[in-house]
C-alpha positions as CSV (number, residue, x, y, z in Angstrom):
1,M,-9.1,15.5,-90.9
2,N,-11.3,12.9,-89.3
3,W,-11.1,11.3,-85.9
4,G,-9.2,8.2,-87.1
5,Y,-6.2,10.2,-88.2
6,K,-6.2,12.1,-84.8
7,I,-6.0,8.8,-83.0
8,L,-3.2,7.6,-85.2
9,I,-1.2,10.8,-84.7
10,T,-1.8,10.6,-80.9
11,F,-0.6,6.9,-80.9
12,I,2.6,7.8,-82.9
13,I,3.4,10.7,-80.6
14,F,2.9,8.4,-77.6
15,A,5.2,5.7,-79.1
16,I,7.9,8.2,-79.9
17,A,7.8,9.6,-76.3
18,M,8.0,6.1,-74.8
19,L,10.9,5.1,-77.1
20,S,12.8,8.3,-76.2
21,M,12.2,7.7,-72.5
22,V,13.6,4.1,-72.9
23,Y,16.7,5.6,-74.7
24,V,17.3,8.2,-71.9
25,A,16.9,5.5,-69.2
26,T,19.5,3.2,-70.8
27,Q,22.0,6.0,-70.9
28,Q,22.0,6.5,-67.1
29,T,24.7,5.1,-64.9
30,N,23.6,3.6,-61.6
31,E,26.6,3.0,-59.4
32,M,26.4,1.5,-56.0
33,Q,28.3,3.1,-53.1
34,E,29.5,-0.3,-51.9
35,D,30.5,-3.2,-54.1
36,N,30.2,-6.0,-51.4
37,Y,27.2,-4.6,-49.7
38,Y,25.9,-7.8,-48.1
39,A,29.3,-9.0,-46.9
40,K,30.0,-5.6,-45.2
41,E,26.5,-5.6,-43.6
42,L,27.4,-8.8,-41.8
43,V,30.3,-7.2,-40.0
44,Y,28.6,-3.9,-39.3
45,Q,28.9,-4.5,-35.5
46,T,32.6,-3.4,-35.9
47,V,31.4,-0.1,-37.3
48,I,29.0,0.4,-34.4
49,D,31.8,-0.4,-31.9
50,G,34.1,2.0,-33.8
51,K,31.6,4.9,-33.6
52,N,31.1,4.2,-29.9
53,N,34.9,4.2,-29.2
54,L,35.4,7.4,-31.1
55,Q,32.5,9.1,-29.3
56,K,34.2,8.2,-25.9
57,T,37.5,10.0,-26.9
58,G,36.1,12.9,-29.0
59,T,35.3,13.6,-32.6
60,I,36.9,14.2,-35.9
61,T,36.5,17.5,-37.7
62,L,37.0,18.1,-41.4
63,T,37.9,21.6,-42.6
64,N,38.5,23.1,-46.1
65,T,41.8,24.9,-46.3
66,P,43.5,26.6,-49.2
67,N,45.8,23.5,-49.5
68,G,43.2,20.8,-49.2
69,V,41.1,19.1,-46.5
70,Q,42.4,19.3,-43.0
71,I,41.5,16.3,-40.8
72,Q,41.7,16.8,-37.0
73,A,41.3,13.7,-34.9
74,P,41.6,13.4,-31.1
75,A,45.3,13.0,-30.3
76,K,44.6,10.4,-27.6
77,A,42.6,8.3,-30.1
78,V,45.4,8.2,-32.7
79,D,48.5,7.9,-30.6
80,T,49.1,4.3,-31.5
81,I,47.2,4.0,-34.7
82,A,47.2,0.8,-36.8
83,D,45.6,-0.1,-40.1
84,G,44.2,3.4,-40.7
85,K,42.2,4.2,-43.9
86,I,40.5,7.3,-45.3
87,H,37.9,6.8,-48.0
88,F,36.5,9.8,-49.9
89,L,33.5,8.3,-51.7
90,C,31.7,10.4,-54.3
91,P,28.1,9.2,-54.6
92,S,27.7,10.8,-58.1
93,D,30.8,9.4,-59.8
94,E,32.9,6.5,-58.7
95,K,35.9,7.9,-60.6
96,N,36.2,10.7,-58.0
97,D,36.7,8.3,-55.1
98,L,39.9,8.5,-53.2
99,H,41.4,5.9,-50.9
100,I,44.5,6.8,-48.8
101,A,46.1,5.7,-45.6
102,F,45.2,7.5,-42.3
103,S,48.4,8.5,-40.7
104,P,48.0,11.7,-38.7
105,N,50.8,13.5,-36.9
106,A,51.3,13.6,-33.2
107,N,48.6,16.3,-32.9
108,G,46.1,14.2,-34.7
109,Q,46.2,16.2,-37.9
110,Q,46.4,15.1,-41.5
111,L,46.1,17.1,-44.7
112,V,44.6,15.7,-47.9
113,H,45.9,17.8,-50.7
114,K,43.4,19.6,-53.0
115,A,45.0,18.1,-56.1
116,Q,43.8,14.7,-55.1
117,L,40.1,15.8,-54.7
118,K,37.4,17.3,-56.9
119,N,35.0,20.0,-55.8
120,V,32.1,17.7,-55.1
121,L,30.1,16.1,-52.3
122,Y,32.0,13.2,-50.6
123,T,31.1,10.7,-48.0
124,V,34.2,10.6,-45.8
125,R,34.9,7.4,-44.0
126,I,37.8,7.1,-41.6
127,S,38.6,3.9,-39.8
128,W,41.6,2.7,-37.8
129,K,42.5,0.4,-34.9
130,K,44.2,1.3,-31.6
131,G,45.2,-2.0,-30.1
132,N,42.3,-4.2,-30.7
133,A,39.7,-1.4,-30.4
134,P,38.2,-0.3,-33.8
135,Y,37.5,3.4,-34.4
136,Y,35.2,4.7,-37.2
137,F,34.0,8.1,-38.4
138,E,31.6,8.9,-41.3
139,Q,30.4,12.3,-42.5
140,S,29.2,13.9,-45.7
141,F,31.5,16.7,-46.8
142,I,31.7,19.2,-49.7
143,V,35.2,19.9,-50.9
144,E,35.6,23.6,-51.9
């Protein structure tokens, strides 16, 4: 076999490799965490204020329990809660996202049942208002 055939075979192998890489790249899903990223970025000051307000009153803890995920919030921060939301956002698959109302009991506890969640990594975002003051919490959490 002379050198011309070797160059041709090398070129064919290279072309097949490039076409297979293009095929694999087109099969990937690239989901964004936020749909309205720029609109939410413009009102980000409320998130900063919410984090500061929560820091003054305490913090939220997330715990895996046999029944689900236990959310413990400071009781004095949630005594007169309004417009509370919990978002379990799964970065790897948007189908695993969960959006529910944040309505803790008098002790500041709320249980999210295990049947509603998958065993994956979530970004948990909790937001609510107490009067006119916003409160905001965000943490990465693995549901087990």
